[in-house]
C-alpha positions, -999 to +999 in steps of 0.1 A: -201+025-555-205+002-584-172+012-602-152+006-571-169-025-554-173-046-584-136-041-592-125-051-556-146-082-558-128-110-542-147-138-565-136-119-596-100-116-584-098-154-577-110-159-610-085-138-627-058-149-607-066-186-617-068-176-652-034-159-653-019-191-637-033-213-661-022-188-692+012-181-679+038-208-693+068-190-696+085-165-675+075-128-682+083-094-669+056-068-671+062-030-662+033-008-649+036+028-661+014+046-636+020+054-597-018+047-591-013+014-605+019+009-585-002+015-554-029-009-560-003-036-568+013-027-533-018-021-513-035-054-526-003-073-526-010-084-562+025-097-570+019-122-540-012-135-560+007-141-594+029-171-602+065-168-594+075-169-629+058-133-633+076-103-622+061-068-619+086-037-626+076-004-616+079+023-646+082+063-643+047+067-637+049+095-610+054+129-624+061+144-590+090+117-588+104+125-621+103+165-618+138+175-619+158+191-593+165+222-615+127+229-619+122+226-581+152+250-575+133+274-599+103+269-580+121+277-546+136+307-559+102+320-573+087+311-539+110+329-520+103+363-537+082+387-512+057+395-539+048+359-547+023+336-534+034+303-546+007+276-548+011+237-554-005+205-548+005+189-516+027+162-527+053+185-541+056+201-506+085+179-494+101+170-528+138+180-521+155+205-547+194+207-546+191+225-511+159+222-496+120+220-500+089+239-505+076+231-468+111+242-452+108+274-474+074+281-461+087+275-423+112+300-432+084+327-439+076+324-477+041+326-487+037+288-499+001+273-500-012+239-506-042+239-530-066+212-542-072+225-576-052+253-598-088+271-600-082+277-563-052+299-572-074+321-596-091+331-565-063+340-546-051+360-577-086+379-577-084+384-538-046+396-540-041+418-569-011+432-552+007+397-554+021+374-581+002+341-579+020+312-593+008+276-596+033+247-597+017+229-626+028+191-623+015+162-639+014+138-672-011+143-701-038+136-675-035+168-655-024+190-681-058+203-693-070+209-657-040+234-657-048+247-689-086+253-678-073+275-652-050+294-676-079+299-700-100+313-671-071+336-660-072+348-696-110+355-698-110+374-665-078+393-675-059+382-645-023+395-650-008+384-619-016+346-624+009+321-640+020+285-643+054+269-637+052+238-658+067+205-651+043+186-676+055+151-690+044+129-720+042+091-712+050+074-747+086+089-751+096+076-718+084+043-728+104+045-759+133+056-739+131+022-717+126+000-747+159+015-761+179+002-733+198-027-748+196-046-717+161-038-707+139-066-691+104-057-700+082-080-719+050-058-717+033-030-703+002-019-684-005+016-698-023+041-676-059+045-682-064+080-670-036+092-695-053+074-725-087+089-714-073+122-724-049+113-752-064+082-767-042+050-775-028+062-808+005+071-795+012+035-782+005+018-814+041+023-831+063+016-801+041-017-793+049-026-829+084-012-833+097-031-801+072-060-802+057-055-768+021-056-760+006-026-743-026-030-724-045+000-714-058-007-677-078+009-648-065+012-613-086-013-591-075-049-583-097-064-610-084-038-635-049-047-629-052-084-628-073-083-662-044-062-677-019-086-667-041-115-680-044-097-712-008-090-715+002-126-706-023-138-735-005-118-760+030-127-750+021-165-749+007-163-785+037-140-797+016-110-802+024-073-796-003-047-801-022-021-781-053-036-761-078-015-741-089-033-711-104-002-696-133+007-722-155+020-694-131+050-692-110+052-724-121+058-758-096+053-788-094+087-795-095+100-759-113+132-751-111+155-783-119+188-765-090+182-739-067+172-769-077+205-785-071+224-755-035+210-751-025+214-788-037+252-787-017+259-755+013+233-752+041+225-774+065+195-771+098+200-757+128+178-743+123+174-706+148+160-681+133+133-659+146+130-624+172+102-620+167+091-656+181+120-676+171+142-707+142+125-730+137+143-763+101+156-768+089+141-735+076+172-720+052+202-727+058+240-724+034+267-729+034+283-763+046+317-767+010+333-770+008+324-734+041+337-721+022+364-700+012+334-680+043+313-680+061+318-646+093+308-663+093+337-685+078+360-658+106+350-631+137+338-649+158+316-632+190+330-617+204+296-605+203+304-568+180+292-541+185+315-509+175+294-479+186+288-444+175+249-445+203+225-446+216+208-477+194+176-488+212+145-476+211+112-494+200+115-527+233+106-543+225+070-527+190+069-544+185+044-569+151+054-582+161+061-617+172+026-622+138+013-603+118+034-628+137+022-658+130-013-645+166-023-641+162-026-601+134-032-577+126-014-544+140-044-526+174-036-542+179-004-523+197-010-492+185+024-477+150+016-482+128+019-452+160+026-429+178+056-436+154+064-464+120+067-450+090+093-454+104+112-426+137+116-440+134+107-481+167+104-500+145+111-532+111+120-546+097+083-547+097+083-511+079+115-508+051+117-534+018+100-530+024+081-561+058+072-555+068+034-558+090+036-525+063+055-506+039+027-519+059-002-508+067+015-477+032+021-464+017-011-476+044-035-474 
């Protein structure tokens, strides 16, 4: 438990809070870019420890939250097919499409199953050769290699009844989109350490220099977050702007070469729509043509209809999650938060997902 207990140590937290208060002379706004960081900030009430001149903004750090309605509708259409066993991580089950969600579809009789790993979907494919097994591959660069390991294993075993429906995103283009807003409020970033553990830090150097914004790679425990804030404030107060690795116990400068090679072999960059934000060029990944046999988008072309008996999703038109994730608004600005919009009746994905900013503040604050 060393790498948990040591980074939740109250004495270390107190020292870092004091150092931040001493260092922060001017008002600053810092955005964390990962849902895991968001939950730590909410759970440990880190914002309340900081001086009032420091603000924390919450970026688009949850791949479940930014998966567009169109991909979810495609997933629902595939899952409704009688020959399909549709599989997914649990936090996608209640994310609404245009009319319903996977959990409601399952209640209507579709064979939809929650799994803990895409490798479990391979077991289903082996045990049910008469069925098509589809895994909903959601994630940033962090989880992409896990999905691709399942794909390579399916190829090795010759499983023709397994495929991936990909909703994979890249973080750096989203940061560039946020910083390209003429009225953005962000002075610095806390970058997701688990993404950089795969990709390395190279992709963040250019935007840090171009937009003059410090970018600090951090972990996910309270000490990690506070240490990252401290590093960011030090740069801001000294008018510096560079990538700094504050998570060296997990992140190497060049990331994980084997995982990067696997991604390069199997994936190609594509423009991707981010829910609540819009289309961001080169911000997603799609399977290369050589793996089209394992591409559910190709195997089950989208017909644009989701047949379901569930009632239409209500309230998403009122959801301001996109503005929250761009750093333009806070959860507290939403008049429906924790009233009409709650985990039992969510208006948008950030109230559903385990990494969603609205879910974090609902559960912890």
